[in-house]
C-alpha positions in Angstrom: 0.0 -0.2 -0.3 2.9 2.6 0.8 4.0 1.6 -2.8 1.7 2.1 -4.2 0.3 5.7 -2.4 4.0 6.7 -2.9 3.4 6.0 -6.8 0.3 8.1 -6.8 2.3 11.1 -4.9 5.2 11.2 -7.5 2.7 11.3 -10.5 0.8 13.9 -8.7 4.1 15.8 -8.4 5.3 15.0 -11.8 2.1 16.2 -13.4 2.0 19.9 -11.1 5.5 20.3 -12.1 4.8 19.6 -15.8 1.6 22.2 -15.9 4.1 24.9 -14.3 6.2 24.2 -17.3 9.5 23.0 -14.5 9.5 19.3 -16.4 9.2 18.5 -20.0 6.7 15.7 -20.7 9.8 13.1 -20.2 11.0 14.7 -17.4 7.9 14.4 -15.7 7.6 10.3 -16.3 11.1 10.3 -14.8 10.3 12.1 -11.9 7.1 10.0 -11.3 8.9 6.8 -11.2 11.8 8.0 -9.6 9.3 9.9 -6.8 7.3 7.0 -7.1 10.3 4.6 -5.6 12.0 7.1 -3.1 8.3 7.8 -1.6 7.0 4.0 -1.8 9.8 2.3 0.1 11.4 5.4 1.6 8.1 6.7 3.7 7.8 10.4 4.7 11.5 11.1 5.5 12.9 9.9 2.0 10.1 11.9 0.7 10.8 15.1 2.2 13.8 15.2 1.0 13.2 15.1 -2.5 10.5 18.1 -1.8 12.6 19.8 -0.1 14.8 19.7 -3.1 11.8 19.9 -5.6 10.0 23.4 -3.8 12.9 25.4 -3.5 15.1 24.4 -7.0 11.3 25.5 -8.5 10.9 28.9 -6.4 14.6 29.5 -7.5 14.4 29.3 -11.2 11.2 30.8 -12.0 11.9 33.7 -9.0 14.9 34.8 -11.4 14.4 33.3 -14.6 14.6 37.0 -16.2 18.5 36.7 -15.2 18.7 33.1 -16.3 17.6 33.7 -19.7 20.6 36.1 -20.1 22.7 33.4 -19.9 21.0 31.0 -21.9 23.5 30.6 -24.7 25.3 28.9 -22.3 23.7 26.1 -21.0 23.2 23.3 -22.9 19.7 23.0 -22.0 17.0 25.7 -20.4 15.3 25.5 -17.5 12.8 23.4 -18.4 14.4 19.8 -17.2 13.8 16.6 -19.3 14.6 12.9 -18.3 18.1 13.3 -18.3 18.4 16.1 -16.0 15.6 14.3 -13.6 17.7 11.2 -13.7 21.0 13.5 -13.2 19.5 14.8 -9.4 17.3 11.9 -8.4 19.5 8.9 -9.9 21.7 8.1 -6.9 18.7 8.8 -4.6 16.4 5.8 -6.8 19.5 3.9 -6.4 20.1 4.0 -2.6 16.5 3.5 -1.9 16.3 0.2 -3.5 19.1 -0.9 -1.0 16.1 -0.6 1.6 14.1 -3.5 -0.1 17.4 -5.6 1.0 17.4 -4.1 4.4 15.3 -1.3 5.6 17.8 -0.9 8.7 20.7 0.2 6.3 21.7 3.7 7.9 24.3 4.6 5.6 21.8 4.5 2.9 19.7 7.0 4.7 23.0 9.2 5.1 24.2 9.2 1.5 20.6 9.5 0.2 20.7 12.5 2.4 24.1 13.5 0.9 23.2 13.6 -2.7 20.3 15.4 -1.9 22.2 18.3 -0.4 24.8 17.7 -3.3 22.1 18.6 -5.9 19.7 21.0 -3.5 23.3 23.2 -2.9 24.3 23.2 -6.4 20.6 24.3 -7.7 20.8 27.5 -5.1 24.5 27.9 -6.5 23.4 28.0 -9.6 20.4 30.5 -9.5 21.5 32.4 -6.6 25.4 32.9 -7.6 24.2 35.4 -10.9 23.2 37.8 -8.5 26.8 37.9 -7.5 28.0 41.7 -7.8 31.1 40.5 -9.2 32.1 38.5 -12.0 33.1 34.3 -10.7 36.5 33.2 -10.5 37.6 30.0 -12.0 38.0 27.0 -8.8 41.2 25.7 -10.1 42.8 28.8 -10.8 40.9 31.8 -9.5 41.0 33.4 -13.3 38.1 35.9 -13.6 35.4 34.4 -16.1 31.8 35.8 -17.8 28.8 34.8 -15.4 27.2 31.4 -15.9 30.7 29.4 -16.7 31.6 26.3 -16.0 33.5 25.8 -13.1 33.1 29.3 -11.9 32.3 30.2 -8.1 31.5 33.3 -6.4 31.0 34.7 -3.2 27.5 34.5 -3.3 27.3 31.2 -5.0 29.3 29.8 -2.5 26.9 30.5 0.3 24.1 29.4 -1.6 25.9 26.4 -1.7 25.9 26.1 2.2 22.7 27.0 2.6 20.9 25.0 0.1 23.1 21.9 1.7 22.6 22.9 5.1 18.7 23.0 4.5 18.6 19.7 3.2 20.7 18.3 6.3 18.7 20.3 8.8 15.5 18.7 7.2 16.9 15.2 7.8 18.2 15.5 11.0 14.4 16.7 12.0 13.5 12.9 11.1 16.9 11.9 13.3 15.8 13.1 16.6 18.7 12.6 19.0 21.7 12.6 19.9 22.9 12.0 16.7 20.9 14.1 15.0 23.3 17.5 15.0 26.1 14.6 13.8 23.8 14.0 10.5 23.3 17.5 10.0 27.3 18.5 9.5 27.9 15.1 8.2 24.9 16.2 5.2 26.1 19.6 5.1 29.7 18.8 4.6 28.5 16.1 2.3 26.9 18.8 0.3 29.3 21.1 0.0 31.7 18.8 -0.9 29.9 17.3 -3.7 28.7 20.6 -5.3 32.4 21.8 -5.5 33.4 18.7 -7.0 30.7 19.7 -9.6 32.4 22.8 -10.0 36.0 21.2 -10.2 34.6 18.6 -13.2 33.1 22.3 -14.8 36.4 23.9 -15.0 38.3 20.6 -15.9 36.8 17.6 -17.9 33.7 18.7 -18.6 33.6 19.4 -22.4 33.3 23.2 -22.8 32.5 24.9 -26.6 33.8 28.2 -28.3 31.5 30.1 -30.6 33.6 32.1 -32.6 30.4 34.3 -34.4 29.9 35.6 -30.4 33.2 34.9 -28.9 31.7 33.2 -26.2 32.4 29.9 -23.8 29.0 27.9 -24.4 27.9 24.1 -23.3 26.2 24.2 -26.2 26.9 21.8 -29.2 27.2 21.2 -32.1 25.9 24.6 -32.4 25.1 27.9 -30.5 22.1 29.8 -29.9 22.9 32.0 -33.0 23.5 29.2 -35.0 27.1 29.3 -35.9 28.8 26.1 -35.1 30.7 25.8 -31.6 34.5 23.8 -31.2 35.6 22.3 -28.5 38.3 24.3 -26.2 38.3 22.1 -23.0 37.2 19.1 -21.3 37.0 15.4 -22.6 34.0 15.1 -25.8 32.2 11.9 -23.7 31.7 14.6 -20.9 29.6 16.8 -22.9 26.8 14.4 -22.2 26.0 17.6 -20.9 26.2 18.7 -17.7 24.1 15.6 -16.2 26.7 13.4 -16.0 28.5 15.7 -14.2 25.5 16.6 -11.8 25.3 12.7 -11.2 28.5 12.2 -10.3 28.5 15.1 -8.1 25.6 13.8 -6.2 27.7 10.3 -5.7 30.7 12.2 -4.4 28.1 13.9 -2.0 26.3 10.6 -1.2 30.2 9.2 -0.3 31.3 12.2 1.6 28.1 11.9 4.0 28.0 8.5 4.9 32.0 8.5 5.3 31.5 11.2 7.9 28.6 10.0 9.7 30.5 6.6 9.9 33.8 8.2 11.1 32.1 10.1 13.8 30.4 7.5 15.2 
């Protein structure tokens, strides 16, 4: 019955997100499946973390849609998430919740899941709020000043947003773990989320495939052509990671999951 209700809830939220323009049709289907598994198997604690990410990311995306629209030429995709973007954010969590079918008492799976959600929430907050920073960002690897929206660029406001996004997930996770270990959980999840988000930036600055538009003289994730229609050429990164930012996000959430679970086990 819980799994049945979970899939109904997942489908309901996916339809709302699709009607609101936050998800494409493929994204809504993927969200219904992943959300259904997380809601149905994990129950309220797991659902709460997914909802925190979904609600805050949707609100921030809508609130600063105008500012991000000016940066649309830099990103490979728009603000409407498709199935790949959904799985990039929820994929690690979906895999982890399946472990509960084998052993419902696996604490490490809950900690790893919280770390994964803290990462994607932190990364989304950094992306949405980082564009408001009064000064241009700097590349995480060498500190070089880059344009707003450049993969691997970080700023003070974006970094603070990273911390805030991760801490919110850690706080909600701790609320479901009332007791002596609640603050330890919050610390582990927050640090895991921050580490995962920074790892995302590191990949964006090093191995993620980035292209150049000779007509606009701008870096972009778009390929084979820029928004202006000009063919783009690769200037850095690994071409197979051009699979967009989706694979980068998935790997970053996996790092956040590992760091959070590792810190939790180390602090026990």
